VOBA-1610 file (N, C-alpha, C; in pm, whole numbers, padded with zeros to 5 digits, always signed):
BEGIN
Met+02320-01066+00185Met+02289-00968+00082Met+02157-00899+00113Ile+02158-00765+00111Ile+02037-00685+00132Ile+01990-00634-00003Val+01866-00664-00037Val+01807-00616-00161Val+01725-00491-00131Val+01750-00386-00208Val+01677-00260-00192Val+01584-00245-00311Met+01454-00259-00285Met+01354-00241-00389Met+01302-00098-00380Gly+01306-00027-00490Gly+01274+00115-00487Gly+01399+00198-00468Ala+01511+00148-00522Ala+01640+00215-00500Ala+01649+00351-00567Thr+01562+00377-00665Thr+01565+00508-00731Thr+01470+00607-00663Gly+01389+00561-00568Gly+01298+00650-00496Gly+01369+00723-00384Ala+01299+00817-00324Ala+01361+00902-00222Ala+01409+00822-00101Thr+01325+00734-00047Thr+01366+00658+00070Thr+01464+00548+00034Gly+01437+00479-00078Gly+01527+00371-00118Gly+01667+00421-00148Asn+01677+00536-00213Asn+01809+00589-00244Asn+01881+00638-00119Ala+01803+00694-00024Ala+01863+00735+00104Ala+01917+00613+00177Leu+01840+00503+00174Leu+01887+00379+00236Leu+02012+00327+00167Leu+02015+00334+00036Leu+02132+00288-00038Leu+02257+00361+00009His+02244+00491+00029His+02358+00570+00078His+02398+00524+00218Ser+02299+00500+00304Ser+02328+00458+00442Ser+02399+00323+00444Leu+02350+00227+00365Leu+02411+00094+00364Leu+02550+00097+00302Arg+02566+00180+00200Arg+02698+00194+00138Arg+02799+00247+00240Thr+02754+00342+00322Thr+02840+00397+00425Thr+02879+00291+00527Leu+02787+00200+00557Leu+02814+00092+00652Leu+02900-00019+00592Gly+02912-00020+00460Gly+02997-00119+00395Gly+02939-00258+00389Val+02805-00268+00380Val+02742-00401+00373Val+02704-00432+00228Pro+02696-00560+00192Pro+02660-00597+00054Pro+02517-00554+00022Val+02500-00487-00091Val+02370-00434-00131Val+02343-00468-00277Arg+02218-00505-00304Arg+02172-00524-00441Arg+02058-00425-00465Ala+02079-00331-00553Ala+01980-00228-00583Ala+01899-00270-00704Leu+01766-00264-00690Leu+01678-00304-00798Leu+01623-00182-00871Thr+01610-00194-01002Thr+01557-00086-01083Thr+01477-00143-01199Arg+01373-00071-01240Arg+01295-00110-01358Arg+01357-00056-01485Thr+01454+00034-01471Thr+01520+00094-01588Thr+01670+00068-01577Pro+01716-00050-01616Pro+01855-00092-01591Pro+01961-00006-01657His+01925+00069-01760His+02025+00150-01828His+02033+00293-01773Thr+01951+00320-01670Thr+01954+00451-01605Thr+02035+00441-01477Pro+02143+00520-01462Pro+02225+00511-01341Pro+02144+00539-01214Ile+02175+00466-01109Ile+02113+00488-00978Ile+02205+00575-00896Pro+02161+00694-00853Pro+02248+00778-00770Pro+02297+00702-00648Gly+02426+00708-00625Gly+02483+00643-00508Gly+02524+00498-00530Ala+02488+00441-00646Ala+02521+00301-00671Ala+02655+00283-00740Thr+02707+00391-00795Thr+02835+00383-00864Thr+02945+00443-00777Gly+03068+00413-00811Gly+03180+00466-00735Gly+03277+00355-00698Thr+03373+00387-00612Thr+03478+00293-00577Thr+03457+00229-00441His+03339+00248-00379His+03315+00194-00246His+03319+00041-00251Arg+03352-00017-00136Arg+03358-00162-00122Arg+03272-00205-00005Pro+03194-00312-00024Pro+03175-00384-00149Pro+03093-00302-00247Pro+03110-00325-00377Pro+03035-00246-00475Pro+02887-00277-00468Val+02803-00181-00505Val+02659-00202-00511Val+02626-00278-00638Glu+02556-00388-00622Glu+02513-00468-00736Glu+02379-00414-00785Val+02366-00387-00913Val+02243-00333-00971Val+02179-00438-01060Arg+02049-00464-01034Arg+01977-00561-01116Arg+01842-00506-01157Tyr+01795-00555-01271Tyr+01661-00521-01318Tyr+01558-00604-01242Ala+01449-00541-01201Ala+01335-00613-01144Ala+01213-00524-01155Asp+01099-00587-01179Asp+00973-00514-01189Asp+00868-00594-01114Ala+00792-00525-01030Ala+00691-00593-00949Ala+00584-00660-01032Thr+00569-00620-01158Thr+00472-00684-01246Thr+00530-00805-01318Asp+00658-00833-01294Asp+00729-00941-01363Asp+00783-01040-01260Pro+00705-01144-01225Pro+00749-01239-01121Pro+00885-01303-01150His+00913-01332-01277His+01041-01394-01311His+01157-01304-01270Ser+01145-01175-01297Ser+01253-01082-01263Ser+01270-01072-01112Leu+01159-01082-01038Leu+01167-01076-00892Leu+01238-01199-00837Arg+01202-01316-00889Arg+01266-01438-00840Arg+01417-01432-00863Ala+01458-01382-00978Ala+01601-01370-01007Ala+01667-01267-00916Ala+01595-01158-00889Ala+01653-01051-00808Ala+01670-01092-00662Phe+01583-01182-00613Phe+01589-01223-00472Phe+01679-01343-00450Glu+01734-01399-00555Glu+01819-01517-00540Glu+01941-01486-00453Gly+01958-01561-00346Gly+02072-01543-00257Gly+02058-01427-00160Ala+01941-01365-00155Ala+01922-01249-00067Ala+01882-01292+00073Asp+01933-01221+00172Asp+01897-01247+00311Asp+01784-01156+00359Gln+01784-01031+00309Gln+01687-00932+00356Gln+01639-00848+00238Leu+01520-00790+00257Leu+01460-00706+00153Leu+01405-00578+00213Phe+01437-00469+00150Phe+01374-00340+00181Phe+01268-00317+00075Leu+01143-00302+00120Leu+01030-00291+00028Leu+00969-00152+00036Ala+00990-00073-00068Ala+00929+00060-00078Ala+00881+00076-00222Met+00752+00100-00236Met+00695+00120-00369Met+00612+00247-00369Ala+00603+00309-00485Ala+00522+00430-00496Ala+00376+00396-00468Asn+00309+00486-00397Asn+00167+00467-00374Asn+00092+00465-00506Gly-00013+00387-00513Gly-00091+00380-00635Gly-00203+00279-00622Pro-00295+00278-00717Pro-00411+00188-00711Pro-00374+00041-00706Ala-00260+00002-00766Ala-00222-00139-00770Ala-00124-00177-00660Gln-00103-00090-00564Gln+00003-00113-00465Gln-00017-00240-00383Val-00138-00265-00337Val-00162-00384-00254Val-00131-00511-00332Glu-00180-00517-00454Glu-00155-00635-00538Glu-00006-00656-00561Leu+00065-00548-00594Leu+00206-00560-00627Leu+00291-00593-00505Glu+00265-00527-00392Glu+00347-00551-00274Glu+00325-00689-00217Thr+00200-00737-00218Thr+00177-00872-00168Thr+00244-00976-00257Arg+00248-00949-00388Arg+00318-01039-00479Arg+00468-01041-00446Val+00524-00924-00425Val+00666-00916-00391Val+00694-00994-00263Ile+00610-00976-00162Ile+00629-01045-00034Ile+00623-01196-00053Asp+00528-01244-00130Asp+00515-01389-00152Asp+00637-01445-00223Ile+00683-01375-00326Ile+00799-01424-00402Ile+00925-01418-00315Ala+00939-01313-00236Ala+01054-01303-00147Ala+01053-01414-00044Thr+00935-01446+00009Thr+00923-01553+00107Thr+00965-01686+00047His+00916-01715-00073His+00950-01841-00138His+01097-01846-00180Ala+01157-01730-00200Ala+01298-01726-00240Ala+01392-01743-00121Gly+01337-01743+00000Gly+01420-01763+00117Gly+01468-01637+00185Val+01412-01522+00147Val+01447-01397+00217Val+01404-01411+00363Gly+01491-01373+00455Gly+01465-01397+00596Gly+01408-01282+00675His+01404-01162+00616His+01357-01043+00689His+01321-00936+00588Ile+01205-00874+00607Ile+01160-00766+00519Ile+01139-00640+00601Val+01192-00530+00552Val+01162-00398+00609Val+01070-00329+00510Lys+00948-00300+00554Lys+00848-00240+00466Lys+00821-00095+00503Ile+00817-00010+00402Ile+00772+00127+00421Ile+00620+00127+00414Ser+00557+00173+00521Ser+00412+00178+00529Ser+00369+00324+00540Ala+00266+00352+00616Ala+00212+00488+00626Ala+00146+00507+00761Pro+00134+00631+00807Pro+00059+00657+00930Pro-00087+00614+00913Ala-00151+00586+01024Ala-00293+00550+01023Ala-00320+00429+00934Ala-00226+00334+00934Ala-00244+00212+00855Ala-00341+00120+00931Glu-00468+00147+00912Glu-00574+00079+00985Glu-00681+00035+00886Pro-00761-00068+00921Pro-00862-00115+00826Pro-00971-00013+00797Asp-00995+00078+00892Asp-01098+00180+00873Asp-01039+00320+00863Ser-00916+00328+00818Ser-00849+00458+00806Ser-00924+00549+00709Pro-00931+00680+00738Pro-00994+00773+00644Pro-00909+00798+00520Val-00788+00744+00517Val-00698+00760+00403Val-00691+00628+00328Ala-00735+00628+00203Ala-00742+00504+00125Ala-00606+00437+00113Val-00502+00513+00089Val-00368+00455+00075Val-00326+00387+00205Ser-00361+00446+00318Ser-00326+00385+00447Ser-00401+00254+00468Arg-00525+00247+00420Arg-00598+00120+00428Arg-00526+00013+00346Gly-00473+00053+00232Gly-00397-00039+00150Gly-00272-00088+00222His-00200+00003+00286His-00081-00036+00360His-00117-00132+00473His-00230-00108+00538His-00275-00201+00643His-00293-00341+00586Ala-00355-00349+00469Ala-00375-00480+00406Ala-00242-00549+00377Val-00144-00473+00331Val-00013-00532+00301Val+00055-00575+00432Glu+00047-00491+00535Glu+00104-00528+00664Glu+00043-00657+00716Glu-00088-00672+00703Glu-00155-00793+00749Glu-00108-00915+00669His-00090-00896+00539His-00041-01006+00455His+00100-01044+00497Leu+00183-00945+00523Leu+00321-00971+00566Leu+00322-01045+00699Arg+00236-01004+00790Arg+00227-01070+00920Arg+00183-01215+00905Ala+00090-01240+00813Ala+00036-01375+00795Ala+00140-01472+00739Thr+00242-01422+00671Thr+00345-01511+00618Thr+00430-01571+00729Gly+00434-01506+00845Gly+00520-01552+00953Gly+00665-01512+00936Leu+00694-01439+00828Leu+00830-01396+00801Leu+00869-01282+00895Pro+00987-01287+00957Pro+01031-01173+01038Pro+01029-01044+00957His+00977-00938+01015His+00964-00813+00940His+00967-00693+01034Thr+00998-00580+00975Thr+00997-00451+01043Thr+00915-00356+00959Val+00829-00279+01023Val+00743-00185+00951Val+00780-00043+00992Leu+00804+00041+00892Leu+00832+00182+00915Leu+00713+00264+00865Arg+00659+00348+00952Arg+00543+00431+00916Arg+00582+00578+00922Pro+00648+00628+00818Pro+00688+00769+00817Pro+00572+00860+00784Tyr+00575+00979+00842Tyr+00480+01084+00803Tyr+00529+01149+00674Ala+00475+01264+00640Ala+00506+01329+00511Ala+00656+01351+00495Phe+00707+01320+00377Phe+00849+01340+00349Phe+00879+01490+00339Thr+00982+01534+00409Thr+01025+01673+00397Thr+01058+01705+00251Gln+01115+01609+00181Gln+01153+01631+00041Gln+01034+01666-00047Asn+00914+01624-00008Asn+00796+01656-00088Asn+00763+01805-00087Leu+00817+01878+00010Leu+00793+02022+00015Leu+00854+02093-00106Leu+00952+02028-00169Leu+01011+02089-00289Leu+00908+02107-00400Arg+00802+02027-00395Arg+00697+02038-00497Arg+00616+02166-00482Leu+00632+02235-00369Leu+00560+02361-00349Leu+00625+02477-00422Ala+00745+02456-00475Ala+00821+02567-00533Ala+00745+02647-00638Pro+00673+02584-00732Pro+00600+02664-00832Pro+00496+02756-00769Ala+00424+02706-00668Ala+00326+02792-00600Ala+00394+02900-00518Val+00505+02863-00452Val+00580+02961-00373Val+00629+03074-00463Ala+00665+03042-00585Ala+00710+03144-00679Ala+00600+03245-00708Gln+00475+03202-00688Gln+00360+03292-00707Gln+00315+03353-00574Gly+00392+03325-00467Gly+00361+03383-00337Gly+00252+03311-00261Leu+00228+03183-00297Leu+00116+03110-00238Leu+00156+02971-00189Ile+00086+02924-00087Ile+00082+02783-00051Ile-00065+02748-00036Leu-00108+02645-00106Leu-00247+02603-00099Leu-00259+02476-00016Gly-00365+02466+00062Gly-00388+02346+00142Gly-00525+02346+00201Thr-00551+02244+00282Thr-00681+02234+00347Thr-00666+02189+00491Thr-00558+02235+00555Thr-00528+02194+00692Thr-00561+02300+00797Gly-00596+02420+00753Gly-00617+02528+00850Gly-00490+02555+00927Asp-00503+02564+01060Asp-00386+02587+01146Asp-00329+02457+01202Ala-00378+02343+01157Ala-00334+02216+01212Ala-00186+02191+01181Pro-00108+02152+01280Pro+00032+02122+01254Pro+00047+01987+01184Cys+00148+01977+01099Cys+00173+01855+01023Cys+00313+01802+01054Asn+00324+01671+01068Asn+00454+01608+01085Asn+00525+01594+00952Tyr+00655+01616+00955Tyr+00741+01589+00839Tyr+00861+01509+00886Val+00918+01430+00796Val+01039+01357+00829Val+01127+01352+00705Asp+01256+01374+00725Asp+01352+01374+00615Asp+01375+01231+00568Cys+01373+01210+00437Cys+01394+01076+00382Cys+01529+01017+00423Arg+01626+01103+00448Arg+01757+01053+00489Arg+01751+00992+00628Asp+01663+01045+00715Asp+01644+00985+00846Asp+01571+00851+00833Ile+01476+00844+00741Ile+01407+00718+00716Ile+01508+00614+00668Gly+01596+00653+00577Gly+01699+00563+00528Gly+01790+00513+00637Asp+01827+00602+00729Asp+01915+00562+00839Asp+01845+00465+00934Val+01716+00490+00961Val+01641+00397+01048Val+01625+00262+00978Ala+01596+00264+00848Ala+01584+00139+00774Ala+01716+00062+00776Ala+01828+00133+00761Ala+01959+00068+00765Ala+01983+00003+00901Ala+01940+00072+01007Ala+01953+00014+01141Ala+01870-00113+01154Ala+01749-00110+01100Ala+01662-00227+01107Ala+01719-00345+01029Leu+01796-00316+00924Leu+01853-00421+00840Leu+01987-00472+00891Thr+02050-00401+00982Thr+02184-00439+01026Thr+02196-00460+01177Arg+02089-00424+01252Arg+02094-00440+01397Arg+01976-00525+01445Pro+02002-00647+01490Pro+01894-00734+01535Pro+01810-00676+01647Asp+01869-00588+01728Asp+01794-00529+01840Asp+01688-00430+01793Ile+01699-00383+01669Ile+01604-00286+01613Ile+01496-00356+01532Ala+01529-00468+01471Ala+01437-00536+01380Ala+01318-00596+01454Gly+01210-00617+01376Gly+01095-00690+01428Gly+00988-00605+01494Arg+00994-00473+01476Arg+00896-00385+01540Arg+00832-00294+01436Thr+00737-00214+01482Thr+00674-00112+01399Thr+00712+00024+01453Tyr+00763+00110+01366Tyr+00813+00241+01407Tyr+00739+00352+01332Thr+00690+00450+01406Thr+00632+00570+01347Thr+00739+00679+01345Leu+00767+00732+01227Leu+00880+00824+01210Leu+00832+00966+01179Thr+00886+01061+01252Thr+00861+01203+01228Thr+00991+01280+01247Gly+00986+01408+01210Gly+01093+01498+01244Gly+01075+01549+01386Pro+01150+01651+01425Pro+01145+01698+01563Pro+01029+01790+01596Glu+00956+01839+01494Glu+00846+01930+01521Glu+00738+01915+01415Ala+00614+01944+01456Ala+00502+01951+01362Ala+00481+02097+01327Val+00464+02125+01198Val+00460+02263+01149Val+00334+02284+01066Ser+00260+02389+01095Ser+00139+02419+01018Ser+00176+02486+00887Tyr+00084+02486+00792Tyr+00108+02555+00666Tyr+00124+02706+00686Pro+00044+02771+00773Pro+00070+02913+00796Pro+00211+02939+00849Asp+00259+02852+00939Asp+00396+02867+00990Asp+00497+02842+00879Leu+00472+02744+00795Leu+00561+02717+00682Leu+00568+02838+00590Ala+00455+02904+00568Ala+00453+03024+00484Ala+00541+03133+00543Val+00538+03147+00675Val+00623+03247+00742Val+00770+03212+00721Arg+00805+03087+00736Arg+00945+03046+00722Arg+00992+03063+00578Leu+00906+03031+00483Leu+00945+03048+00343Leu+00952+03195+00305Ser+00872+03278+00367Ser+00880+03422+00343Ser+01017+03474+00387Ala+01060+03430+00504Ala+01191+03471+00554Ala+01303+03416+00466Leu+01285+03295+00417Leu+01388+03230+00337Leu+01403+03295+00200Thr+01291+03330+00138Thr+01294+03384+00002Thr+01304+03536-00003Gly+01270+03602+00107Gly+01272+03747+00109Gly+01152+03810+00040Arg+01048+03730+00018Arg+00926+03785-00040Arg+00805+03724+00032Pro+00694+03795+00037Pro+00579+03745+00114Pro+00517+03620+00052Ile+00501+03518+00135Ile+00434+03395+00095Ile+00313+03380+00188Arg+00197+03360+00132Arg+00078+03345+00217Arg+00014+03210+00195Tyr-00046+03160+00303Tyr-00117+03033+00295Tyr-00263+03060+00266Val-00317+02987+00168Val-00458+02999+00132Val-00526+02867+00169Asp-00619+02876+00263Asp-00688+02756+00310Asp-00811+02731+00224Leu-00815+02613+00161Leu-00925+02575+00075Leu-01010+02467+00141Thr-01129+02448+00091Thr-01206+02332+00133Thr-01143+02208+00070Pro-01169+02089+00125Pro-01114+01968+00062Pro-01153+01955-00085Ala-01278+01988-00118Ala-01322+01978-00257Ala-01248+02077-00345Glu-01224+02198-00295Glu-01152+02299-00373Glu-01007+02256-00397Leu-00943+02201-00292Leu-00805+02157-00308Leu-00797+02042-00408Arg-00886+01947-00397Arg-00886+01833-00489Arg-00901+01881-00633Asp-00993+01972-00655Asp-01016+02024-00790Asp-00893+02096-00841Asn-00827+02173-00755Asn-00707+02246-00795Asn-00594+02151-00832Leu-00577+02044-00754Leu-00469+01948-00780Leu-00490+01877-00913Ile-00615+01849-00946Ile-00643+01782-01073Ile-00629+01879-01190Arg-00682+02000-01171Arg-00686+02097-01282Arg-00550+02163-01305Glu-00485+02206-01197Glu-00362+02284-01211Glu-00235+02199-01202Ala-00235+02101-01111Ala-00116+02016-01096Ala-00123+01891-01182His-00237+01871-01249His-00256+01759-01341His-00238+01623-01271Met-00279+01617-01145Met-00272+01491-01071Met-00384+01398-01114Pro-00359+01267-01116Pro-00470+01175-01134Pro-00564+01184-01014Ala-00689+01147-01035Ala-00789+01164-00931Ala-00752+01092-00801Trp-00696+00971-00812Trp-00665+00896-00690Trp-00559+00968-00608Leu-00462+01032-00675Leu-00355+01101-00603Leu-00408+01231-00541Ala-00495+01303-00613Ala-00557+01423-00556Ala-00641+01386-00434Asp-00711+01274-00442Asp-00786+01225-00326Asp-00692+01197-00210His-00579+01134-00239His-00484+01098-00133His-00429+01223-00064Val-00385+01321-00142Val-00330+01443-00082Val-00435+01512+00005Thr-00557+01517-00045Thr-00665+01580+00033Thr-00693+01502+00160Glu-00694+01369+00151Glu-00722+01286+00268Glu-00615+01298+00375Ile-00487+01299+00335Ile-00383+01307+00436Ile-00379+01444+00501Gln-00414+01549+00425Gln-00421+01681+00487Gln-00536+01689+00586Gln-00649+01630+00551Gln-00763+01629+00644Gln-00734+01543+00766Leu-00651+01441+00751Leu-00613+01358+00865Leu-00542+01442+00971Ala-00461+01538+00926Ala-00393+01625+01022Ala-00491+01712+01100Val-00605+01739+01041Val-00707+01820+01108Val-00784+01736+01209Thr-00820+01615+01169Thr-00904+01530+01255Thr-00823+01456+01361Arg-00694+01434+01333Arg-00606+01367+01429Arg-00481+01452+01447Pro-00478+01535+01549Pro-00362+01623+01569Pro-00231+01546+01565Glu-00137+01596+01487Glu-00010+01527+01467Glu+00093+01574+01569Ile+00152+01478+01637Ile+00249+01504+01742Ile+00379+01432+01708Pro+00492+01499+01711Pro+00619+01433+01677Pro+00650+01318+01772Thr+00717+01218+01719Thr+00766+01106+01800Thr+00915+01124+01825Thr+00968+01044+01915Thr+01113+01046+01944Thr+01182+00927+01879Thr+01116+00861+01786Thr+01165+00735+01733Thr+01302+00747+01667Val+01321+00849+01585Val+01450+00864+01516Val+01563+00874+01617Phe+01543+00954+01721Phe+01646+00967+01824Phe+01664+00836+01900Asp+01553+00770+01933Asp+01561+00645+02008Asp+01638+00538+01932Val+01620+00532+01801Val+01686+00429+01720Val+01829+00467+01687Leu+01850+00593+01648Leu+01981+00633+01596Leu+02071+00700+01699Gly+02013+00743+01812Gly+02094+00811+01912Gly+02132+00952+01875Arg+02063+01008+01778Arg+02084+01148+01738Arg+01949+01206+01700Pro+01936+01338+01708Pro+01807+01399+01672Pro+01782+01392+01522Pro+01656+01391+01481Pro+01625+01393+01338Pro+01660+01528+01277Arg+01676+01530+01148Arg+01704+01654+01076Arg+01585+01749+01090Thr+01613+01878+01097Thr+01508+01976+01118Thr+01455+02029+00986Leu+01333+02080+00992Leu+01272+02142+00874Leu+01351+02266+00832Asp+01390+02348+00929Asp+01463+02470+00895Asp+01595+02439+00825Ala+01663+02335+00870Ala+01789+02297+00805Ala+01763+02252+00662Phe+01654+02179+00640Phe+01621+02135+00505Phe+01589+02254+00415Leu+01512+02349+00465Leu+01478+02466+00384Leu+01602+02546+00349Gln+01693+02560+00444Gln+01817+02631+00414Gln+01900+02557+00310Glu+01903+02424+00321Glu+01978+02343+00226Glu+01926+02360+00083His+01794+02385+00072His+01732+02395-00060His+01679+02535-00088Arg+01738+02634-00027Arg+01688+02771-00040Arg+01689+02819-00185Ala+01789+02776-00263Ala+01795+02817-00403Ala+01676+02764-00481His+01627+02647-00442His+01511+02587-00510His+01387+02672-00492Phe+01372+02732-00374Phe+01254+02813-00346Phe+01270+02958-00389Arg+01390+03000-00418Arg+01413+03139-00456Arg+01407+03162-00606Arg+01379+03057-00681Arg+01373+03072-00828Arg+01259+03164-00869
//
C-alpha cells in the first residue's frame, strides 16, 4: 500500500493520477475528509482508499500509516514545515513504512540563501538519520504556479526581481510521474533527483510568450527585492514569510544561473512537458 500525503495538493494529486493509471493500491490522505479528492473517485481498480490525517494529529497519522509499505511526503511550505515533516517521518518509521519519497526543494543546503530550502535540508538530514530507505525529489518552480500571474497579466504586467535571469520550471504532472516511478521501480528509488522542464525561461521571455498567447502587450517590470516583497504583502496579501520566500527564490535565479536537467527524460524515457504546451493548455485562463 502506497500512502499519498498531500493528495489534494498539485504534486500529490498528480501522483495520485499516475499511480491510479498504474493500477497500484493507493491510500490518499486528506485533512478535510468530506471534500472529494480529484482523481480519487471513479471505477478504477483497485479503488483509491481515502482517509483523514493531519500532521498536527499523531493519532490520525498512526492510523493512516497502518499497513502501509511506502509514503509520499509532500506538504505546503510554511514556518512549521520542519516540525511537521519530521514528526510524519518518525511516525511513519515506527509504523513500519519501508520507503519514503519526499518532495524537497532546490538548494536544500544548510547555508542556503532561501529559508524554506534550509528547512528542507533539515528534514532531509532527519530522514537520512532514520536509516529508512528514501528518495528525495527537488523540483524547481511548478509550472502550475504561473497561473497565479493571471490577475497581473490581465493588467498587462508581470512583476518580478529576476532581471534577465532564466528560471527553471517543471510541470507537476512530470513530478508526479517521477514520484510514481520512485514508488514502483526499485531501480529508481534511493536517490536524490533535481527536476526541471526542458528549458529555463526569463520573465521578459515569458512576457513575450504571454503577449503572443493573449494577443495583447504584456510587459515585465523588474523590481528590487524590497519592492517586490512589499508588493506581494500589500497587493497579493501574502504573509511576510511567503513574500520573503518568493523574493528569495527569485534572487536565487540571479545569483545561481538555472540550467535545465535531463532527469525527467532519464527516469521516464520521455521529454518533460514544455512551458509553451502548458500555456496553450491554459490560454483561456490568461485571456480573461
